[in-house]
N, C-alpha and C positions, 0 to 999 in steps of 0.2 A: 504494499500499499504505499502510495506516494505521502510523504509528509512535508510540512513547512520546517526549512532550516533556518531561514533568516527573513527578516522583514526591514524594509525602509520605505520613506516616502520622500517625495518632493512636494512643491506647491499644487502640483496638479494631478499626481498619481501615487498610487500605493503600490509596492513591488513584494514579491516574495520569490525566494529561491527555495527550491524543493530538494528533497532527497535524492531525486533523479537529475539534478542539476539544471533544472529547467527554470528560467525565469518567466513569472507570469506576471500582469499587472492589470489594475483596473483604474478607472478615472476616480477621482475623489467625489464626483457627483454621485457616485454610486453609494458612497457612504457619507452622508451629508454630515454626521456629527464628526468625523474626520475632517471634512472640508473647512469647517469652521473652526476647528480645534488650532491651537498654537503648536509651531514645530515641537516644542518640550513635550506637549501633551501628546503628540502623535508618536513621538519616541518612547513614551511610557507604555509600551505593550509587554505582553508575556504570550509566548506559544505555548499553547495548551498542553497538558501531561500527554495526550496521545500524539501529538504534533499536527493535528488535523485542523486546529482553530487559533485565533488570536484574540486576546481580550486586551481591553482598554478600560482598566477598573475606573478610572476618574471620569472617563466618558460614557460609561456603562454601554459600551460597545463591543460586540463578539462578531468576528468574522469567520465563517468556515471556509476550509479549503476550496470547496466546491464553489464558492463565489467567484473564485478566479478562473474558472472554467468557462463562465460567461463571457461573451465576446461583444455584447451591446456596447456601444459608445454613446456619449450624450448627444442629443439632438435636440436643442433648445427650440428649434423651428417647429414647434407644435402649438396646439391652441392653448394650452395651459401656459406656456412659456409666453406666447404672444400677449396673453391677458396680463400677465404681470409685469412684462417690459412696458405695455401702455400706461400702466400706473404703478412706477417704482416705489410709490410711497407705501404700499400695501405690505402689512408685515405678513410673513409667511406663517409665522407662528400665530398670530390672531387669526387669520383666515382658516388655518388647520383647526383651530379651537371652535370656529364657527361651523365648520365642516364636520365636527366630531371625529377628526383623524389626527394621527401624529404629523408633526411638521415635517420629520424625515420622509414620510410618505409623499406630502406635498411637494417637497423639494425634488423628489424622483420623478414626479409627474412635470413638474417645471423644467427640469433638464432633459427629459424624455427617456430617462432610464426605465421607467414603467409608464404604461399607459392605461389612463383610466378608462373604464368601460362606459357605456352611454348613460346609465343612470348617474355614475359617479360624475360625469362631464356635465350633466344637467344640474346636479347639486352644485358644482363650482360656479357654473354660471349663475345660477340663482342666488348664491352667496355674493358675488360680484355686484348683482342687480341690487340685492338689499343694501349692501354698503352704499352705492349709488343713491339710492332713495333717501338712505339716511344724511348723506352728504347734502342732498338737494332740500331736504327739510330744515337745513341750518339757515 
């Protein structure tokens, strides 16, 4: 079984080297907690006992080796990303709270790492409209 031997990050990507001497990488957008962490916080990781996961205790983030087999790259040219670029003053955390989802999931929608289903997309649009109505009432 392939295991994680080494972990490192730059400002845009997280890298691992495996027991089979492969280097695998994922964009930071796939892991929003790491994306917004400081370099010191990113470096404070521990490879799990079985070598198949990485833990960042201070960030409450765990990443399994299987996440590095995923090949999707960020694609912010999607509807959710466009909505947030149109109104950069919007807080991802507050919009996520309004939607009842984790901010990290909304970040993944914004960066195109995950795609919301039709029902979730309708909820996102309605949340945006709701904020707009509140602003118009001021």
